[in-house]
N, C-alpha and C positions, 0 to 999 in steps of 0.2 A: 749246339753243343752235344746233344745226345747222339746224333749221327756220327760225330767224330769219335766218340767213345766206342761205339759199335765197330767202326772201321778199325780202330787200334786193337780192339779185342779180336777181330778177325785176323789181324797180323800177328797176334800173340801165339797162334798155333803154327808150329814149325812147318807142317805139311802144307797148310794153306798159304803161308808166306812163300814157301818155295814154289808152289804152283803159280801164285800171282807174279812172282819175279820172272818165272819162265814165260808166262803169257805176256808180260810186259816186254821182255826181250825179243820174243818171237813174233809179237803182235797178234797172232791168232793161232790157236791149237785146237784140235778135236780131242775127244775123250780117249781114243785109241793112242794118239800121240802122247797124251799125258800119262796114260798107264805105262807105256814103255819108258818114257823119260824119267818118271818118278819111281818106277818099279813098285807100283801099287796096284791092287786089284781094281777092276772096273767099278764094282759097287762103292769102294772107298773113294775113288776119284769122283764118282757121281755125287757122293755126300759132300765132298769138299766144294764141288761146283755149286751144288744146291745152296749151301750156306752163303757162298759169295754172291750168288744171284739174288738171294733174298735180301741181302744187304745192299744190293745195287752196285756191287763192285765190278761185276762182269756181265756181259750180255752174250747171247748166242745168235749166230747167223745160220739159218737153215740152208743146206745145200743138198737137195734130194732128201734122203732119210737121215743125213748126218748134221750135227750141230758143231759149228766152229766157234770157239769162245775167245773173246777179246775183252780188254778193259772197257768198261762202260763209258760212252762218250760224254755223259753229263757229270762225271766225277769232278770234284773240286780241283782246281789247278794245283793246290798244295799236295793233294794225294798223288796225283800223276807225277809231280816232281819228286816226291818222296820215293815212289816206286822206281823211278828212273835213276835215282842217285843212291839207292841202297848198294852197299859194297857186295861184291861177288863172294861166293863161298865155295868150298870144295864140293858140296852137294849140288850147287847150281851148275858148276862146271861139269860135273859128271852127268847131270841130267841133260845138258846141252850136247855132250859127247854122245850119249845114247840116241838123241834125236838125229845127230849127224850120221850115225851108223845106219839109220833107217833110210838114208838118202835125202835128196833135196825134194822140195815141193815142185811140181805136183805129184811126182813119182811116189813120194813117201805116203801121201794121202791115198793114192790109188792102191798101194800095198796094204795099208792097215784099215782103210775104210771101205774096201770093196766087198 
């Protein structure tokens, strides 16, 4: 029960929720992609990531010196379903548009993570 409460508290922050929705939709994003998509500073994005990592909501995959974040594989099915079924918002749509303006992967990653 306590873990569920912490998960919902994490979703109560609009920036964390938007980041988690974006990661859910994109499956994997690095910090530089998140800073562009969310229009937030790198330190703030790192704080959002840190909180979600401590709660076990996301994990990082290391590639060279870069970490790519995705939803944690061991999340309860109800949480994954919740994230997948959350309605879209204008903020989410704008964040995805900013990602698309960066180009497609892997070119996008080469541009921002080089």
